[in-house]
PyMOL Python script that loads the backbone (N, CA, C, O; Angstrom):
from pymol import cmd

cmd.read_pdbstr("""\
ATOM      1  N   MET A   1     173.866 109.114  81.701  1.00  0.00           N
ATOM      2  CA  MET A   1     174.267 108.116  82.679  1.00  0.00           C
ATOM      3  C   MET A   1     174.696 106.858  81.929  1.00  0.00           C
ATOM      4  O   MET A   1     174.011 106.392  81.019  1.00  0.00           O
ATOM      5  N   THR A   2     175.838 106.324  82.331  1.00  0.00           N
ATOM      6  CA  THR A   2     176.341 105.122  81.673  1.00  0.00           C
ATOM      7  C   THR A   2     175.594 103.887  82.167  1.00  0.00           C
ATOM      8  O   THR A   2     174.879 103.930  83.168  1.00  0.00           O
ATOM      9  N   LEU A   3     175.774 102.813  81.456  1.00  0.00           N
ATOM     10  CA  LEU A   3     175.119 101.561  81.819  1.00  0.00           C
ATOM     11  C   LEU A   3     175.559 101.092  83.208  1.00  0.00           C
ATOM     12  O   LEU A   3     174.726 100.680  84.015  1.00  0.00           O
ATOM     13  N   ILE A   4     176.854 101.154  83.487  1.00  0.00           N
ATOM     14  CA  ILE A   4     177.345 100.703  84.783  1.00  0.00           C
ATOM     15  C   ILE A   4     176.785 101.569  85.906  1.00  0.00           C
ATOM     16  O   ILE A   4     176.511 101.067  86.996  1.00  0.00           O
ATOM     17  N   GLU A   5     176.613 102.854  85.655  1.00  0.00           N
ATOM     18  CA  GLU A   5     176.019 103.743  86.658  1.00  0.00           C
ATOM     19  C   GLU A   5     174.559 103.375  86.922  1.00  0.00           C
ATOM     20  O   GLU A   5     174.099 103.410  88.064  1.00  0.00           O
ATOM     21  N   LYS A   6     173.836 103.021  85.860  1.00  0.00           N
ATOM     22  CA  LYS A   6     172.442 102.609  86.022  1.00  0.00           C
ATOM     23  C   LYS A   6     172.354 101.321  86.840  1.00  0.00           C
ATOM     24  O   LYS A   6     171.516 101.192  87.733  1.00  0.00           O
ATOM     25  N   ILE A   7     173.225 100.381  86.522  1.00  0.00           N
ATOM     26  CA  ILE A   7     173.244  99.114  87.259  1.00  0.00           C
ATOM     27  C   ILE A   7     173.555  99.386  88.726  1.00  0.00           C
ATOM     28  O   ILE A   7     172.873  98.881  89.619  1.00  0.00           O
ATOM     29  N   HIS A   8     174.571 100.172  88.963  1.00  0.00           N
ATOM     30  CA  HIS A   8     174.981 100.494  90.335  1.00  0.00           C
ATOM     31  C   HIS A   8     173.839 101.166  91.102  1.00  0.00           C
ATOM     32  O   HIS A   8     173.568 100.815  92.251  1.00  0.00           O
ATOM     33  N   GLU A   9     173.188 102.113  90.478  1.00  0.00           N
ATOM     34  CA  GLU A   9     172.088 102.843  91.110  1.00  0.00           C
ATOM     35  C   GLU A   9     170.953 101.903  91.511  1.00  0.00           C
ATOM     36  O   GLU A   9     170.387 102.030  92.597  1.00  0.00           O
ATOM     37  N   ARG A  10     170.634 100.980  90.647  1.00  0.00           N
ATOM     38  CA  ARG A  10     169.520 100.065  90.922  1.00  0.00           C
ATOM     39  C   ARG A  10     169.878  99.008  91.959  1.00  0.00           C
ATOM     40  O   ARG A  10     169.041  98.613  92.771  1.00  0.00           O
ATOM     41  N   VAL A  11     171.125  98.556  91.924  1.00  0.00           N
ATOM     42  CA  VAL A  11     171.557  97.545  92.889  1.00  0.00           C
ATOM     43  C   VAL A  11     171.589  98.131  94.300  1.00  0.00           C
ATOM     44  O   VAL A  11     171.306  97.426  95.269  1.00  0.00           O
ATOM     45  N   LEU A  12     171.926  99.395  94.421  1.00  0.00           N
ATOM     46  CA  LEU A  12     171.998 100.027  95.740  1.00  0.00           C
ATOM     47  C   LEU A  12     170.664 100.028  96.485  1.00  0.00           C
ATOM     48  O   LEU A  12     170.646 100.004  97.716  1.00  0.00           O
ATOM     49  N   VAL A  13     169.564 100.055  95.764  1.00  0.00           N
ATOM     50  CA  VAL A  13     168.257 100.102  96.427  1.00  0.00           C
ATOM     51  C   VAL A  13     167.721  98.707  96.770  1.00  0.00           C
ATOM     52  O   VAL A  13     166.703  98.585  97.452  1.00  0.00           O
ATOM     53  N   LEU A  14     168.393  97.673  96.308  1.00  0.00           N
ATOM     54  CA  LEU A  14     167.967  96.308  96.604  1.00  0.00           C
ATOM     55  C   LEU A  14     168.365  95.930  98.031  1.00  0.00           C
ATOM     56  O   LEU A  14     169.370  96.419  98.547  1.00  0.00           O
ATOM     57  N   PRO A  15     167.575  95.060  98.668  1.00  0.00           N
ATOM     58  CA  PRO A  15     168.010  94.535  99.967  1.00  0.00           C
ATOM     59  C   PRO A  15     169.251  93.663  99.767  1.00  0.00           C
ATOM     60  O   PRO A  15     169.493  93.155  98.672  1.00  0.00           O
ATOM     61  N   GLU A  16     170.028  93.496 100.826  1.00  0.00           N
ATOM     62  CA  GLU A  16     171.294  92.781 100.715  1.00  0.00           C
ATOM     63  C   GLU A  16     171.180  91.375 100.139  1.00  0.00           C
ATOM     64  O   GLU A  16     172.043  90.986  99.352  1.00  0.00           O
ATOM     65  N   PRO A  17     170.158  90.588 100.487  1.00  0.00           N
ATOM     66  CA  PRO A  17     170.062  89.252  99.867  1.00  0.00           C
ATOM     67  C   PRO A  17     169.928  89.315  98.340  1.00  0.00           C
ATOM     68  O   PRO A  17     170.472  88.470  97.628  1.00  0.00           O
ATOM     69  N   ARG A  18     169.205  90.314  97.850  1.00  0.00           N
ATOM     70  CA  ARG A  18     169.064  90.475  96.393  1.00  0.00           C
ATOM     71  C   ARG A  18     170.384  90.944  95.781  1.00  0.00           C
ATOM     72  O   ARG A  18     170.731  90.537  94.673  1.00  0.00           O
ATOM     73  N   GLN A  19     171.118  91.794  96.493  1.00  0.00           N
ATOM     74  CA  GLN A  19     172.422  92.230  96.007  1.00  0.00           C
ATOM     75  C   GLN A  19     173.352  91.023  95.857  1.00  0.00           C
ATOM     76  O   GLN A  19     174.126  90.939  94.903  1.00  0.00           O
ATOM     77  N   ALA A  20     173.265  90.095  96.810  1.00  0.00           N
ATOM     78  CA  ALA A  20     174.078  88.878  96.737  1.00  0.00           C
ATOM     79  C   ALA A  20     173.698  88.054  95.511  1.00  0.00           C
ATOM     80  O   ALA A  20     174.565  87.465  94.867  1.00  0.00           O
ATOM     81  N   GLN A  21     172.408  88.010  95.186  1.00  0.00           N
ATOM     82  CA  GLN A  21     171.963  87.285  93.994  1.00  0.00           C
ATOM     83  C   GLN A  21     172.508  87.939  92.728  1.00  0.00           C
ATOM     84  O   GLN A  21     172.907  87.250  91.789  1.00  0.00           O
ATOM     85  N   VAL A  22     172.523  89.260  92.707  1.00  0.00           N
ATOM     86  CA  VAL A  22     173.072  89.980  91.548  1.00  0.00           C
ATOM     87  C   VAL A  22     174.546  89.636  91.392  1.00  0.00           C
ATOM     88  O   VAL A  22     175.012  89.375  90.283  1.00  0.00           O
ATOM     89  N   LEU A  23     175.286  89.636  92.508  1.00  0.00           N
ATOM     90  CA  LEU A  23     176.705  89.293  92.453  1.00  0.00           C
ATOM     91  C   LEU A  23     176.895  87.873  91.937  1.00  0.00           C
ATOM     92  O   LEU A  23     177.750  87.635  91.085  1.00  0.00           O
ATOM     93  N   ASP A  24     176.112  86.932  92.441  1.00  0.00           N
ATOM     94  CA  ASP A  24     176.201  85.551  91.965  1.00  0.00           C
ATOM     95  C   ASP A  24     175.956  85.459  90.458  1.00  0.00           C
ATOM     96  O   ASP A  24     176.647  84.722  89.753  1.00  0.00           O
ATOM     97  N   PHE A  25     174.972  86.210  89.975  1.00  0.00           N
ATOM     98  CA  PHE A  25     174.657  86.176  88.545  1.00  0.00           C
ATOM     99  C   PHE A  25     175.791  86.778  87.714  1.00  0.00           C
ATOM    100  O   PHE A  25     176.137  86.253  86.656  1.00  0.00           O
ATOM    101  N   VAL A  26     176.364  87.876  88.195  1.00  0.00           N
ATOM    102  CA  VAL A  26     177.477  88.504  87.472  1.00  0.00           C
ATOM    103  C   VAL A  26     178.660  87.536  87.420  1.00  0.00           C
ATOM    104  O   VAL A  26     179.301  87.395  86.378  1.00  0.00           O
ATOM    105  N   GLU A  27     178.951  86.873  88.538  1.00  0.00           N
ATOM    106  CA  GLU A  27     180.052  85.906  88.544  1.00  0.00           C
ATOM    107  C   GLU A  27     179.757  84.735  87.619  1.00  0.00           C
ATOM    108  O   GLU A  27     180.659  84.232  86.950  1.00  0.00           O
ATOM    109  N   PHE A  28     178.512  84.297  87.574  1.00  0.00           N
ATOM    110  CA  PHE A  28     178.121  83.241  86.645  1.00  0.00           C
ATOM    111  C   PHE A  28     178.395  83.672  85.212  1.00  0.00           C
ATOM    112  O   PHE A  28     178.952  82.904  84.429  1.00  0.00           O
ATOM    113  N   LEU A  29     178.006  84.898  84.863  1.00  0.00           N
ATOM    114  CA  LEU A  29     178.236  85.390  83.503  1.00  0.00           C
ATOM    115  C   LEU A  29     179.729  85.481  83.185  1.00  0.00           C
ATOM    116  O   LEU A  29     180.150  85.172  82.070  1.00  0.00           O
ATOM    117  N   LEU A  30     180.516  85.900  84.154  1.00  0.00           N
ATOM    118  CA  LEU A  30     181.965  85.972  83.935  1.00  0.00           C
ATOM    119  C   LEU A  30     182.552  84.596  83.675  1.00  0.00           C
ATOM    120  O   LEU A  30     183.353  84.414  82.758  1.00  0.00           O
ATOM    121  N   LEU A  31     182.151  83.636  84.482  1.00  0.00           N
ATOM    122  CA  LEU A  31     182.697  82.292  84.347  1.00  0.00           C
ATOM    123  C   LEU A  31     182.194  81.595  83.092  1.00  0.00           C
ATOM    124  O   LEU A  31     182.902  80.781  82.498  1.00  0.00           O
ATOM    125  N   LYS A  32     180.985  81.914  82.697  1.00  0.00           N
ATOM    126  CA  LYS A  32     180.404  81.307  81.498  1.00  0.00           C
ATOM    127  C   LYS A  32     181.230  81.673  80.266  1.00  0.00           C
ATOM    128  O   LYS A  32     181.451  80.843  79.384  1.00  0.00           O
ATOM    129  N   GLY A  33     181.678  82.913  80.218  1.00  0.00           N
ATOM    130  CA  GLY A  33     182.436  83.368  79.062  1.00  0.00           C
ATOM    131  C   GLY A  33     183.898  83.002  79.117  1.00  0.00           C
ATOM    132  O   GLY A  33     184.518  82.762  78.081  1.00  0.00           O
ATOM    133  N   LYS A  34     184.471  82.955  80.333  1.00  0.00           N
ATOM    134  CA  LYS A  34     185.906  82.715  80.468  1.00  0.00           C
ATOM    135  C   LYS A  34     186.179  81.843  81.685  1.00  0.00           C
ATOM    136  O   LYS A  34     186.322  82.358  82.794  1.00  0.00           O
ATOM    137  N   PRO A  35     186.251  80.540  81.493  1.00  0.00           N
ATOM    138  CA  PRO A  35     186.470  79.636  82.630  1.00  0.00           C
ATOM    139  C   PRO A  35     187.749  79.935  83.405  1.00  0.00           C
ATOM    140  O   PRO A  35     187.822  79.627  84.595  1.00  0.00           O
ATOM    141  N   GLU A  36     188.767  80.530  82.764  1.00  0.00           N
ATOM    142  CA  GLU A  36     190.022  80.825  83.466  1.00  0.00           C
ATOM    143  C   GLU A  36     189.832  81.879  84.557  1.00  0.00           C
ATOM    144  O   GLU A  36     190.670  82.016  85.448  1.00  0.00           O
ATOM    145  N   LEU A  37     188.726  82.622  84.480  1.00  0.00           N
ATOM    146  CA  LEU A  37     188.436  83.605  85.526  1.00  0.00           C
ATOM    147  C   LEU A  37     188.061  82.938  86.843  1.00  0.00           C
ATOM    148  O   LEU A  37     188.144  83.555  87.905  1.00  0.00           O
ATOM    149  N   HIS A  38     187.646  81.670  86.768  1.00  0.00           N
ATOM    150  CA  HIS A  38     187.263  80.956  87.984  1.00  0.00           C
ATOM    151  C   HIS A  38     188.414  80.951  88.993  1.00  0.00           C
ATOM    152  O   HIS A  38     188.201  81.193  90.181  1.00  0.00           O
ATOM    153  N   ASN A  39     189.634  80.677  88.518  1.00  0.00           N
ATOM    154  CA  ASN A  39     190.790  80.662  89.414  1.00  0.00           C
ATOM    155  C   ASN A  39     191.040  82.032  90.020  1.00  0.00           C
ATOM    156  O   ASN A  39     191.350  82.142  91.206  1.00  0.00           O
ATOM    157  N   HIS A  40     190.907  83.077  89.214  1.00  0.00           N
ATOM    158  CA  HIS A  40     191.120  84.440  89.711  1.00  0.00           C
ATOM    159  C   HIS A  40     190.092  84.783  90.791  1.00  0.00           C
ATOM    160  O   HIS A  40     190.447  85.325  91.838  1.00  0.00           O
ATOM    161  N   ILE A  41     188.836  84.472  90.542  1.00  0.00           N
ATOM    162  CA  ILE A  41     187.776  84.756  91.514  1.00  0.00           C
ATOM    163  C   ILE A  41     188.011  83.944  92.780  1.00  0.00           C
ATOM    164  O   ILE A  41     187.836  84.459  93.885  1.00  0.00           O
ATOM    165  N   GLN A  42     188.404  82.688  92.635  1.00  0.00           N
ATOM    166  CA  GLN A  42     188.666  81.840  93.797  1.00  0.00           C
ATOM    167  C   GLN A  42     189.829  82.389  94.617  1.00  0.00           C
ATOM    168  O   GLN A  42     189.779  82.382  95.847  1.00  0.00           O
ATOM    169  N   GLU A  43     190.876  82.864  93.941  1.00  0.00           N
ATOM    170  CA  GLU A  43     192.019  83.439  94.644  1.00  0.00           C
ATOM    171  C   GLU A  43     191.605  84.688  95.422  1.00  0.00           C
ATOM    172  O   GLU A  43     192.046  84.889  96.554  1.00  0.00           O
ATOM    173  N   GLN A  44     190.761  85.525  94.822  1.00  0.00           N
ATOM    174  CA  GLN A  44     190.278  86.726  95.500  1.00  0.00           C
ATOM    175  C   GLN A  44     189.469  86.359  96.738  1.00  0.00           C
ATOM    176  O   GLN A  44     189.631  86.972  97.793  1.00  0.00           O
ATOM    177  N   GLU A  45     188.602  85.365  96.610  1.00  0.00           N
ATOM    178  CA  GLU A  45     187.797  84.934  97.752  1.00  0.00           C
ATOM    179  C   GLU A  45     188.673  84.357  98.854  1.00  0.00           C
ATOM    180  O   GLU A  45     188.427  84.603 100.035  1.00  0.00           O
ATOM    181  N   ASN A  46     189.699  83.587  98.477  1.00  0.00           N
ATOM    182  CA  ASN A  46     190.621  83.036  99.473  1.00  0.00           C
ATOM    183  C   ASN A  46     191.381  84.145 100.192  1.00  0.00           C
ATOM    184  O   ASN A  46     191.587  84.074 101.404  1.00  0.00           O
ATOM    185  N   LEU A  47     191.796  85.166  99.452  1.00  0.00           N
ATOM    186  CA  LEU A  47     192.496  86.293 100.046  1.00  0.00           C
ATOM    187  C   LEU A  47     191.585  87.047 101.013  1.00  0.00           C
ATOM    188  O   LEU A  47     192.004  87.406 102.113  1.00  0.00           O
ATOM    189  N   GLU A  48     190.346  87.284 100.603  1.00  0.00           N
ATOM    190  CA  GLU A  48     189.390  87.962 101.481  1.00  0.00           C
ATOM    191  C   GLU A  48     189.155  87.143 102.740  1.00  0.00           C
ATOM    192  O   GLU A  48     189.085  87.695 103.838  1.00  0.00           O
ATOM    193  N   TRP A  49     189.034  85.819 102.588  1.00  0.00           N
ATOM    194  CA  TRP A  49     188.815  84.956 103.738  1.00  0.00           C
ATOM    195  C   TRP A  49     190.023  84.991 104.676  1.00  0.00           C
ATOM    196  O   TRP A  49     189.858  85.009 105.896  1.00  0.00           O
ATOM    197  N   SER A  50     191.233  85.001 104.115  1.00  0.00           N
ATOM    198  CA  SER A  50     192.445  85.069 104.934  1.00  0.00           C
ATOM    199  C   SER A  50     192.485  86.355 105.744  1.00  0.00           C
ATOM    200  O   SER A  50     192.814  86.340 106.930  1.00  0.00           O
ATOM    201  N   HIS A  51     192.148  87.471 105.098  1.00  0.00           N
ATOM    202  CA  HIS A  51     192.134  88.760 105.802  1.00  0.00           C
ATOM    203  C   HIS A  51     191.087  88.752 106.916  1.00  0.00           C
ATOM    204  O   HIS A  51     191.342  89.230 108.021  1.00  0.00           O
ATOM    205  N   PHE A  52     189.913  88.205 106.615  1.00  0.00           N
ATOM    206  CA  PHE A  52     188.854  88.121 107.613  1.00  0.00           C
ATOM    207  C   PHE A  52     189.281  87.237 108.785  1.00  0.00           C
ATOM    208  O   PHE A  52     189.081  87.597 109.945  1.00  0.00           O
ATOM    209  N   SER A  53     189.870  86.080 108.477  1.00  0.00           N
ATOM    210  CA  SER A  53     190.305  85.153 109.525  1.00  0.00           C
ATOM    211  C   SER A  53     191.334  85.800 110.433  1.00  0.00           C
ATOM    212  O   SER A  53     191.254  85.674 111.655  1.00  0.00           O
ATOM    213  N   LEU A  54     192.293  86.485 109.848  1.00  0.00           N
ATOM    214  CA  LEU A  54     193.321  87.160 110.635  1.00  0.00           C
ATOM    215  C   LEU A  54     192.711  88.261 111.500  1.00  0.00           C
ATOM    216  O   LEU A  54     193.067  88.407 112.669  1.00  0.00           O
ATOM    217  N   ALA A  55     191.800  89.026 110.926  1.00  0.00           N
ATOM    218  CA  ALA A  55     191.144  90.093 111.692  1.00  0.00           C
ATOM    219  C   ALA A  55     190.375  89.526 112.873  1.00  0.00           C
ATOM    220  O   ALA A  55     190.403  90.101 113.961  1.00  0.00           O
ATOM    221  N   MET A  56     189.690  88.411 112.678  1.00  0.00           N
ATOM    222  CA  MET A  56     188.934  87.801 113.767  1.00  0.00           C
ATOM    223  C   MET A  56     189.874  87.199 114.825  1.00  0.00           C
ATOM    224  O   MET A  56     189.590  87.272 116.021  1.00  0.00           O
ATOM    225  N   ALA A  57     190.973  86.615 114.389  1.00  0.00           N
ATOM    226  CA  ALA A  57     191.926  86.031 115.334  1.00  0.00           C
ATOM    227  C   ALA A  57     192.589  87.105 116.189  1.00  0.00           C
ATOM    228  O   ALA A  57     192.887  86.872 117.360  1.00  0.00           O
ATOM    229  N   MET A  58     192.819  88.271 115.613  1.00  0.00           N
ATOM    230  CA  MET A  58     193.503  89.355 116.314  1.00  0.00           C
ATOM    231  C   MET A  58     192.540  90.302 117.025  1.00  0.00           C
ATOM    232  O   MET A  58     192.972  91.234 117.703  1.00  0.00           O
ATOM    233  N   ARG A  59     191.254  90.071 116.874  1.00  0.00           N
ATOM    234  CA  ARG A  59     190.237  90.932 117.457  1.00  0.00           C
ATOM    235  C   ARG A  59     190.444  91.045 118.967  1.00  0.00           C
ATOM    236  O   ARG A  59     190.590  90.040 119.664  1.00  0.00           O
ATOM    237  N   GLY A  60     190.454  92.276 119.456  1.00  0.00           N
ATOM    238  CA  GLY A  60     190.617  92.532 120.878  1.00  0.00           C
ATOM    239  C   GLY A  60     192.055  92.581 121.339  1.00  0.00           C
ATOM    240  O   GLY A  60     192.317  92.877 122.504  1.00  0.00           O
ATOM    241  N   MET A  61     192.998  92.296 120.450  1.00  0.00           N
ATOM    242  CA  MET A  61     194.402  92.284 120.841  1.00  0.00           C
ATOM    243  C   MET A  61     195.133  93.558 120.430  1.00  0.00           C
ATOM    244  O   MET A  61     196.336  93.685 120.654  1.00  0.00           O
ATOM    245  N   GLU A  62     194.411  94.499 119.832  1.00  0.00           N
ATOM    246  CA  GLU A  62     195.043  95.702 119.301  1.00  0.00           C
ATOM    247  C   GLU A  62     195.767  96.512 120.379  1.00  0.00           C
ATOM    248  O   GLU A  62     196.819  97.096 120.115  1.00  0.00           O
ATOM    249  N   ASP A  63     195.208  96.548 121.588  1.00  0.00           N
ATOM    250  CA  ASP A  63     195.766  97.387 122.647  1.00  0.00           C
ATOM    251  C   ASP A  63     196.683  96.627 123.595  1.00  0.00           C
ATOM    252  O   ASP A  63     197.217  97.212 124.537  1.00  0.00           O
ATOM    253  N   GLU A  64     196.870  95.343 123.360  1.00  0.00           N
ATOM    254  CA  GLU A  64     197.741  94.568 124.235  1.00  0.00           C
ATOM    255  C   GLU A  64     199.190  94.946 124.020  1.00  0.00           C
ATOM    256  O   GLU A  64     199.636  95.196 122.900  1.00  0.00           O
ATOM    257  N   GLU A  65     199.911  94.979 125.130  1.00  0.00           N
ATOM    258  CA  GLU A  65     201.338  95.230 125.030  1.00  0.00           C
ATOM    259  C   GLU A  65     202.059  93.901 124.926  1.00  0.00           C
ATOM    260  O   GLU A  65     201.683  92.925 125.575  1.00  0.00           O
ATOM    261  N   GLY A  66     203.061  93.872 124.133  1.00  0.00           N
ATOM    262  CA  GLY A  66     203.803  92.642 123.964  1.00  0.00           C
ATOM    263  C   GLY A  66     205.193  92.954 123.455  1.00  0.00           C
ATOM    264  O   GLY A  66     205.532  94.113 123.220  1.00  0.00           O
ATOM    265  N   PRO A  67     205.986  91.931 123.288  1.00  0.00           N
ATOM    266  CA  PRO A  67     207.346  92.173 122.806  1.00  0.00           C
ATOM    267  C   PRO A  67     207.327  92.673 121.361  1.00  0.00           C
ATOM    268  O   PRO A  67     206.498  92.259 120.550  1.00  0.00           O
ATOM    269  N   GLU A  68     208.253  93.560 121.070  1.00  0.00           N
ATOM    270  CA  GLU A  68     208.418  94.044 119.699  1.00  0.00           C
ATOM    271  C   GLU A  68     209.564  93.262 119.078  1.00  0.00           C
ATOM    272  O   GLU A  68     210.703  93.351 119.536  1.00  0.00           O
ATOM    273  N   TYR A  69     209.268  92.506 118.049  1.00  0.00           N
ATOM    274  CA  TYR A  69     210.284  91.703 117.404  1.00  0.00           C
ATOM    275  C   TYR A  69     210.850  92.442 116.198  1.00  0.00           C
ATOM    276  O   TYR A  69     210.157  93.225 115.548  1.00  0.00           O
ATOM    277  N   THR A  70     212.118  92.179 115.915  1.00  0.00           N
ATOM    278  CA  THR A  70     212.776  92.762 114.751  1.00  0.00           C
ATOM    279  C   THR A  70     213.300  91.639 113.870  1.00  0.00           C
ATOM    280  O   THR A  70     213.213  90.468 114.240  1.00  0.00           O
ATOM    281  N   LEU A  71     213.838  91.979 112.722  1.00  0.00           N
ATOM    282  CA  LEU A  71     214.405  90.974 111.829  1.00  0.00           C
ATOM    283  C   LEU A  71     215.578  90.233 112.481  1.00  0.00           C
ATOM    284  O   LEU A  71     215.833  89.073 112.157  1.00  0.00           O
ATOM    285  N   GLU A  72     216.288  90.892 113.391  1.00  0.00           N
ATOM    286  CA  GLU A  72     217.418  90.253 114.066  1.00  0.00           C
ATOM    287  C   GLU A  72     216.957  89.099 114.971  1.00  0.00           C
ATOM    288  O   GLU A  72     217.747  88.213 115.297  1.00  0.00           O
ATOM    289  N   ASP A  73     215.684  89.111 115.373  1.00  0.00           N
ATOM    290  CA  ASP A  73     215.152  88.061 116.224  1.00  0.00           C
ATOM    291  C   ASP A  73     214.866  86.759 115.453  1.00  0.00           C
ATOM    292  O   ASP A  73     214.687  85.703 116.061  1.00  0.00           O
ATOM    293  N   LEU A  74     214.824  86.838 114.141  1.00  0.00           N
ATOM    294  CA  LEU A  74     214.522  85.661 113.332  1.00  0.00           C
ATOM    295  C   LEU A  74     215.698  84.683 113.335  1.00  0.00           C
ATOM    296  O   LEU A  74     216.856  85.086 113.225  1.00  0.00           O
ATOM    297  N   LYS A  75     215.387  83.419 113.460  1.00  0.00           N
ATOM    298  CA  LYS A  75     216.428  82.407 113.394  1.00  0.00           C
ATOM    299  C   LYS A  75     216.568  81.878 111.969  1.00  0.00           C
ATOM    300  O   LYS A  75     217.651  81.465 111.553  1.00  0.00           O
ATOM    301  N   GLU A  76     215.466  81.897 111.233  1.00  0.00           N
ATOM    302  CA  GLU A  76     215.481  81.457 109.842  1.00  0.00           C
ATOM    303  C   GLU A  76     214.700  82.445 108.997  1.00  0.00           C
ATOM    304  O   GLU A  76     213.665  82.961 109.417  1.00  0.00           O
ATOM    305  N   ILE A  77     215.204  82.697 107.816  1.00  0.00           N
ATOM    306  CA  ILE A  77     214.506  83.571 106.865  1.00  0.00           C
ATOM    307  C   ILE A  77     214.166  82.741 105.647  1.00  0.00           C
ATOM    308  O   ILE A  77     215.042  82.105 105.060  1.00  0.00           O
ATOM    309  N   PHE A  78     212.916  82.742 105.267  1.00  0.00           N
ATOM    310  CA  PHE A  78     212.466  81.945 104.130  1.00  0.00           C
ATOM    311  C   PHE A  78     212.456  82.766 102.887  1.00  0.00           C
ATOM    312  O   PHE A  78     212.103  82.264 101.819  1.00  0.00           O
TER     313      PHE A  78
END
""", "prot")
cmd.dss("prot")
cmd.show_as("cartoon", "prot")
cmd.util.cbc("prot")
cmd.orient("prot")
């Protein structure tokens, strides 16, 4: 069994609050060695938050009928 497999196996049996602590510690170790990773981690968190926000905003609207827009409907293309 590899080291990462051992870590994974042990983390799986921890309660979720402890798993969060493990994640925080791993991120601390990453940032300690390479400060440039901070931007990458922040970008990932922002992306996850954007996806979550959109999912929550659209929640319950999946089955609604509405107009189907096409590219021809656009007045400006950025």
